[in-house]
GULOGU-393411 format. One record per residue (C-alpha): residue number from 1; x negated, y negated, z. Coordinates in steps of 0.02 Angstrom, whole numbers, plus 32768, in hexadecimal, padded with zeros to 4 digits. Layout:
GULOGU-393411
 num   xx   yy   zz
 NUM    X    Y    Z
...
This chain:
GULOGU-393411
 num   xx   yy   zz
   1 8000 8000 8000
   2 7F71 7F8A 802C
   3 7F1D 7FAC 7F84
   4 7FC1 7F8A 7F29
   5 7FD6 7EE2 7F7F
   6 7F22 7EB4 7F5A
   7 7F38 7EDE 7EA2
   8 7FDA 7E7B 7E99
   9 7F85 7DE2 7EE6
  10 7EF8 7DF0 7E67
  11 7F76 7DF6 7DD7
  12 7FD6 7D60 7E1A
  13 7F34 7CFF 7E32
  14 7EFB 7D24 7D81
  15 7FA5 7CEE 7D3B
  16 7FA0 7C4C 7D9D
  17 7EEE 7C2C 7D62
  18 7F1F 7C4E 7CAE
  19 7FB4 7BD9 7CB8
  20 7F48 7B52 7D07
  21 7EC0 7B69 7C84
  22 7F3F 7B63 7BF6
  23 7F90 7AC7 7C3E
  24 7EE6 7A73 7C4D
  25 7EBC 7A9D 7B99
  26 7F66 7A60 7B5D
  27 7F54 79C0 7BC1
  28 7EA8 79A5 7B78
  29 7EEB 79BF 7AC7
  30 7F77 7943 7AE6
  31 7EFC 78C2 7B24
  32 7E8C 78E1 7A8C
  33 7F1F 78CF 7A13
  34 7F70 7839 7A65
  35 7F63 7796 7A06
  36 7EF2 7718 7A5D
  37 7F4A 768C 7AB9
  38 7F2F 7605 7A36
  39 7F4C 7551 7A6D
  40 8000 751B 7A50
  41 800B 74B2 79B2
  42 7F6A 74F5 7968
  43 7F68 753F 78B9
  44 7F40 75E8 7904
  45 7FD5 75E1 797A
  46 804E 75AD 78F0
  47 8009 7629 7871
  48 8010 76B9 78ED
  49 80C9 7693 7902
  50 80DF 768C 7845
  51 8086 7732 782D
  52 80E8 778B 78B7
  53 818C 7750 7869
  54 8159 7788 77BC
  55 8126 7833 77FC
  56 81D7 784A 783C
  57 8243 77FF 77B2
  58 81E0 77E0 7712
  59 8215 784C 767E
  60 815D 786F 7656
  61 8128 7883 770C
  62 80C2 7920 76E8
  63 8055 78C1 766E
  64 8025 7835 76E6
  65 7F68 7820 76F7
  66 7F1C 787A 778D
  67 7EAD 77EC 77CC
  68 7EE7 7745 7784
  69 7E90 76A3 77B0
  70 7EF8 765B 783E
  71 7E97 75B8 7840
  72 7EE4 7579 779D
  73 7F66 74EE 77A0
  74 8012 7544 77B3
  75 804F 7521 7702
  76 7FAB 755E 76B7
  77 7FB0 75F7 7726
  78 8063 7620 76F3
  79 8037 7612 763A
  80 7F99 7679 7655
  81 7FF6 770E 76A0
  82 808C 7702 762C
  83 809E 7795 75B6
  84 806E 777A 7501
  85 811D 77B6 74CE
  86 816E 7732 753E
  87 81A9 769D 74D8
  88 821C 7644 7553
  89 81E9 764F 760C
  90 81BD 75A9 765E
  91 8195 7558 7704
  92 81B3 74A8 7743
  93 81D0 743B 77DB
  94 8284 73F8 77DF
  95 828F 733B 77CB
  96 81D9 7331 7795
  97 81DD 730B 76DA
  98 8120 7321 76CC
  99 8137 73DD 76E9
 100 81CD 73F7 7675
 101 81D2 7410 75BA
 102 81F6 736C 7560
 103 8285 735B 74E4
 104 82E3 72D3 7487
 105 8379 72E5 74FA
 106 8348 7253 756B
 107 8353 71E1 74D4
 108 83F8 722D 749D
 109 83D7 726B 73ED
 110 838A 72F5 7384
 111 834B 72EB 72D2
 112 82F6 734D 7248
 113 8271 730F 71D2
 114 827E 7350 7121
 115 821D 733F 7080
 116 826B 7333 6FD4
 117 8260 73B2 6F49
 118 81BE 7364 6F09
 119 816C 7355 6FB5
 120 8153 729C 6F95
 121 81D3 724F 700B
 122 81EF 7274 70C3
 123 828A 723A 7120
 124 82CC 7257 71CF
 125 8384 7285 71DF
 126 83DE 726E 7284
 127 8441 730C 72AC
 128 8484 72F0 735C
 129 84AC 7251 73BC
 130 84E4 7269 7470
 131 8571 7200 74B6
 132 8547 7178 7535
 133 848E 7187 750F
 134 8405 710C 74DD
 135 8419 7149 7429
 136 84D6 712E 7423
 137 84C8 7084 7477
 138 8449 7052 73F3
 139 84CA 707A 736D
 140 8479 7119 732A
 141 84EB 719C 72DF
 142 84E0 7248 7292
 143 84A6 723C 71DD
 144 843B 719F 71F3
 145 8393 71A2 719A
 146 82EA 717D 71E9
 147 8254 7139 7188
 148 81DF 710A 7217
 149 81B5 7138 72CA
 150 8157 70B7 7330
 151 813C 7054 7290
 152 80E7 70E6 7236
 153 8131 7126 7194
 154 8160 71DE 719A
 155 80F1 7250 7133
 156 80DF 730C 7122
 157 803F 7305 7189
 158 8072 7296 721B
 159 8123 72CB 724A
 160 80EF 7340 72D7
 161 8078 72BF 731F
 162 8102 723C 731D
 163 817B 72B4 7372
 164 80F5 72CF 73F7
 165 80EE 7212 740E
 166 81A9 7212 7431
 167 819C 729E 74B0
 168 8109 7250 750B
 169 8153 71A1 751B
 170 81DB 7148 757B
 171 81FE 70D0 74EC
 172 81E7 70D3 742F
 173 822F 708C 738F
 174 8289 70D4 72F9
 175 8289 7080 7250
 176 832B 70A6 71F5
 177 8345 70AF 713A
 178 83D3 70D1 70C1
 179 83E8 70ED 7007
 180 841C 704E 6FAB
 181 842E 7057 6EEE
 182 83C6 70F6 6EE9
 183 8339 70A9 6F4E
 184 830C 70C6 7004
 185 831D 701F 705C
 186 82E6 6FFF 710F
 187 8374 6FB4 7173
 188 8349 6F9A 722B
 189 82D9 6FCF 72BA
 190 8322 701D 7358
 191 82CA 701F 7401
 192 82F5 70B2 7471
 193 82CC 70CD 7529
 194 82E9 7168 7593
 195 838E 7171 75EE
 196 83FA 71E4 7656
 197 846A 7251 75E8
 198 850B 7299 762D
 199 855A 733C 75F4
 200 85A6 732B 7547
 201 865E 7342 7523
 202 869A 73BD 74A2
 203 86E5 738F 73FA
 204 8781 73F0 73CC
 205 880C 73E4 734B
 206 888E 744A 72EF
 207 8882 744F 7231
 208 88FC 7493 71B2
 209 88C9 74E2 710E
 210 8934 754A 7098
 211 89B6 7561 711F
 212 893A 759C 71A3
 213 8920 7543 7248
 214 8868 7542 7274
 215 881F 750E 731B
 216 8775 74B9 731B
 217 8706 74A9 73B5
 218 8658 745C 73C3
 219 85ED 744E 7460
 220 8533 7442 7483
 221 850C 74B3 7516
 222 854E 7533 7591
 223 8539 74CF 7631
 224 858C 7507 76D2
 225 8647 74E6 76D2
 226 8658 74E1 7614
 227 86DB 756B 7606
 228 8747 7518 7689
 229 8738 746E 7635
 230 876C 74B8 758C
 231 880D 7508 75CC
 232 8876 7471 7591
 233 8829 7482 74E3
 234 8858 753A 74D7
 235 8903 7513 7520
 236 891E 7497 7493
 237 88E1 7515 7411
 238 895E 7591 7457
 239 89ED 7513 7457
 240 89C5 74E3 73A3
 241 89CB 759A 7370
 242 8921 75A5 731D
 243 88FC 7649 72C5
 244 8843 762B 72A5
 245 87B5 75DA 7307
 246 8714 7586 72CD
 247 8698 757E 735D
 248 860D 7502 7331
 249 856F 7538 738D
 250 84F4 74F7 730B
 251 8494 748C 7389
 252 84BE 74EB 7428
 253 841E 7526 747C
 254 847C 7588 7501
 255 8482 758D 75BF
 256 84E9 75F6 7638
 257 8523 76A7 7611
 258 85BC 7685 767F
 259 85F6 75FA 760C
 260 85D8 7663 7570
 261 8642 76EF 75BB
 262 86C9 7672 75EC
 263 86D5 762E 753B
 264 86DF 76DF 74F4
 265 876A 7708 7570
 266 87D5 767D 7526
 267 87B7 76B2 7471
 268 87C2 776E 7459
 269 885A 77DF 7461
 270 8871 786E 74DD
 271 8808 781D 7565
 272 8810 7859 7619
 273 87A1 783B 76B1
 274 8751 78E8 76AD
 275 8725 78F0 75F3
 276 8667 790D 75E1
 277 8615 7871 759A
 278 8559 7868 75B4
 279 84CC 78E0 75E0
 280 842F 78A4 7639
 281 8391 790D 7627
 282 8307 78DD 76A1
 283 8266 7927 76E4
 284 825F 79C0 7756
 285 8297 7956 77E9
 286 832C 790A 778C
 287 8361 79A2 7727
 288 83EE 799B 76A8
 289 849D 7960 76D6
 290 853C 7936 7676
 291 85AD 78A8 76AD
 292 8664 788F 7682
 293 86A0 77F2 762D
 294 8700 77C1 76CA
 295 8669 77D4 773B
 296 85F8 777A 76C0
 297 8670 76E9 76A9
 298 868A 76CA 7762
 299 85E1 76E9 77B2
 300 85B8 762F 77BD
 301 865D 760B 7815
 302 8698 7580 77A1
 303 8736 75D3 7760
 304 87BC 7652 7789
 305 87C7 76DB 7706
 306 8885 76DE 7703
 307 8887 7625 76D4
 308 881A 764F 763E
 309 888F 76DA 7608
 310 8921 7660 760C
 311 88CD 7603 757D
 312 8899 769F 751B
 313 88B9 768B 7460
 314 88BD 7746 743B
 315 885B 7732 7399
 316 8819 77C2 7332
 317 8796 7759 72DB
 318 872A 76BF 72FB
 319 86BA 7658 7289
 320 861B 7619 72DE
 321 85AB 7593 7291
 322 84F1 75A6 72AE
 323 8444 7561 7287
 324 8394 7584 72C6
 325 83C4 751A 735F
 326 844C 7597 7391
 327 8400 75F6 7422
 328 840F 7656 74C5
 329 84C2 7650 750C
 330 8501 7622 745E
 331 84B6 76C3 741E
 332 8506 7720 74B0
 333 85B0 76E2 7471
 334 8587 771C 73BF
 335 8543 77C7 73EF
 336 85B4 77EE 7482
 337 8658 77C1 742C
 338 8636 7842 73A5
 339 8676 78D9 7408
 340 871B 787B 7421
 341 873F 7824 737A
 342 86F6 77FD 72D0
 343 8671 7775 72D6
 344 864A 7719 7234
 345 85A8 76B5 7242
 346 859C 7620 71CD
 347 84FD 75B9 71B3
 348 844B 75ED 71D7
 349 83F0 7673 723B
 350 83F5 7652 72F7
 351 835D 7638 7366
 352 834F 76E8 73B0
 353 835A 76E7 746E
 354 8390 7793 74A9
 355 8347 777B 7556
 356 8382 772C 75F9
 357 8337 76DD 7693
 358 8370 76A1 773C
 359 832D 761A 77AD
 360 82A9 764F 782B
 361 8281 75D2 78B4
 362 823B 75CD 7963
 363 82D0 75E3 79D7
 364 826C 75D9 7A78
 365 8290 7554 7AF8
 366 822C 74EA 7AF2
 367 8207 7501 7A39
 368 814D 7522 7A1C
 369 814C 7524 795D
 370 81A3 749F 78F3
 371 818D 74F7 784C
 372 821E 7558 7800
 373 8211 75E2 777F
 374 8282 761D 76F3
 375 822A 76BD 76BC
 376 8274 7738 7642
 377 82C5 77C0 76AC
 378 833C 781D 7637
 379 8356 7853 7584
 380 840B 783B 754E
 381 8486 78AF 74F5
 382 8540 78AC 74D1
 383 85C3 792A 750B
 384 8592 79A2 747E
 385 84DB 799A 74AE
 386 84AD 792D 7419
 387 8428 78A6 742E
 388 8379 7897 73EC
 389 8393 77F2 7391
 390 82ED 77A4 73C2
 391 82D1 776C 730E
 392 837D 771B 7305
 393 842C 774E 72CD
 394 8447 7742 7212
 395 84E0 76E4 71D0
 396 856A 7739 716E
 397 857D 769C 7104
 398 84DB 763E 70E9
 399 84EA 7581 70E3
 400 8464 74FC 70FA
 401 84B6 745F 713F
 402 8426 73F6 70F9
 403 8458 7429 704A
 404 84DD 73A2 704D
 405 84B6 72F1 7085
 406 84E1 7284 70DC
 407 8508 72EE 7174
 408 85BE 72DF 71A9
 409 8607 72D0 7257
 410 8633 736E 72BA
 411 86DF 73AC 7288
 412 86DE 735F 71D9
 413 872D 73E0 7165
 414 86B2 73AD 70DB
 415 861B 73E0 7143
 416 85C6 7471 70E6
 417 85D0 74ED 7175
 418 8684 74C3 71A3
 419 86B6 74C3 70EC
 420 8669 7570 70D3
 421 86C7 75B2 716B
 422 876D 756A 7131
 423 8752 75B1 7083
 424 8733 765D 70CD
 425 87CD 764E 713C
 426 883D 761E 70AA
 427 87F0 769A 7031
 428 87A1 7617 6FC1
 429 86F3 765F 6FD6
 430 86A9 7709 6FF8
 431 8620 772F 7075
 432 8591 76F2 700A
 433 8511 766A 7010
 434 8557 75BA 6FFD
 435 84E4 7535 6FB7
 436 84FA 7483 6F7C
 437 8481 7402 6F3D
 438 84C7 7358 6F65
 439 8440 72DA 6F3B
 440 8427 7230 6F8B
 441 83BD 719C 6F58
 442 835C 71B6 6EB9
 443 8377 7271 6EB7
 444 8339 7292 6F68
 445 8368 733F 6FA9
 446 8339 7386 7053
 447 82CF 7412 700F
 448 8260 743F 70A3
 449 8275 7424 715E
 450 81D0 73ED 71AB
 451 8207 73E2 7261
 452 82AE 73EA 72BB
 453 82B4 73A7 736D
 454 8353 7407 7393
 455 8303 74AB 735E
 456 8269 7483 73C5
 457 82D9 7467 745D
 458 832F 750E 743D
 459 8286 7564 7443
 460 8277 752D 74F9
 461 8322 7562 753B
 462 834D 7608 758E
 463 83E8 766C 75B4
 464 840F 764E 766C
 465 8464 76D0 76D8
 466 845F 7712 778A
 467 8408 779E 77E6
 468 8467 783C 77B9
 469 848A 78A1 7856
């Protein structure tokens, strides 16, 4: 009995020793692997937070570099570790314009510079003028022509440099021109300064052609609350008894998935809360999850789904107008409506953003890092599992709006894209390429687009969603 007790004590002692030794080794490993306590506010401290967040959420987290240089400035560090396949992730400090990507929005307009068929004349064409903006208050309007920026005549070799001058300044000048008796004649110079731009209202109307009532709707982004704000528009469409809808997304660079889902819920027939709408495919941590149209439309809390269904048009087909500036949430509408109804795309190939991000920020109290990230977290697919449109979505009816000048106001039935959609609706044209060659001023035709500020802005936008549970 004594020998048995002695043996048992020896076994227990050895087990305790082993547990203690293992714990010591584990503790030592943890200490060796723990990030150093970098000074708060240092590049190393901020970049360690960035890297830890990316390891958890980033779509390409397994390809992150093993030992990146944490001493870099945060924006340089983020770009250094970003995957080569990543076109859209970005990082910034809210309310610090020096860290954000510049655009023409603060001036209230977008434009394209084009050369003529002989590459001898370059003209800027204003495409978008925002309401209550410096541009609108200066009297600029869609279709105006630009000959100079900061007093310098536009040429094929300087247009990008002049656009960079606009983006890097708080004030600049535009020299306007117009065709008079087949000659380009300079008219006036406009000075523009940066201003605060409010959300833009939609443009909607009901048109009639060959006995068909056609709803038309144009808006520029999918900001939070959009679907709720558009309920009166859809209510009017429903009261008017429209049988067709033209959704003009030609300059819409996207925004919230919730708003895209909300718009779709008011368009397509046979909609219910539980109908599958969008599939998110993330890294190993995020996995793959499908969300219903009701869940997607209401996750940001700006609208009740039943109120959307009250305005549902029950359509079996929609015509969507697009250009290379049509991106992100706009492409979600195009791709994710297809399992529900026929989508006829009119215009040009879209930008190609089949990925989504959500906002990552320091939620600690007090906050230790001011930077916020919008990294790509998911690849996107519709209810049938179709996605993969990173090179853009091709139109069913190809139309170049620059083929007919001057540019007309949104909703004008003579606009090339709208006209092509109406012709298709009424059976006046088949699904083929539509081209026109309206010449202005001494035979000038917009033959080649050199830069397009709206397209450049679309390159910088991302689809915004939430963390999928």
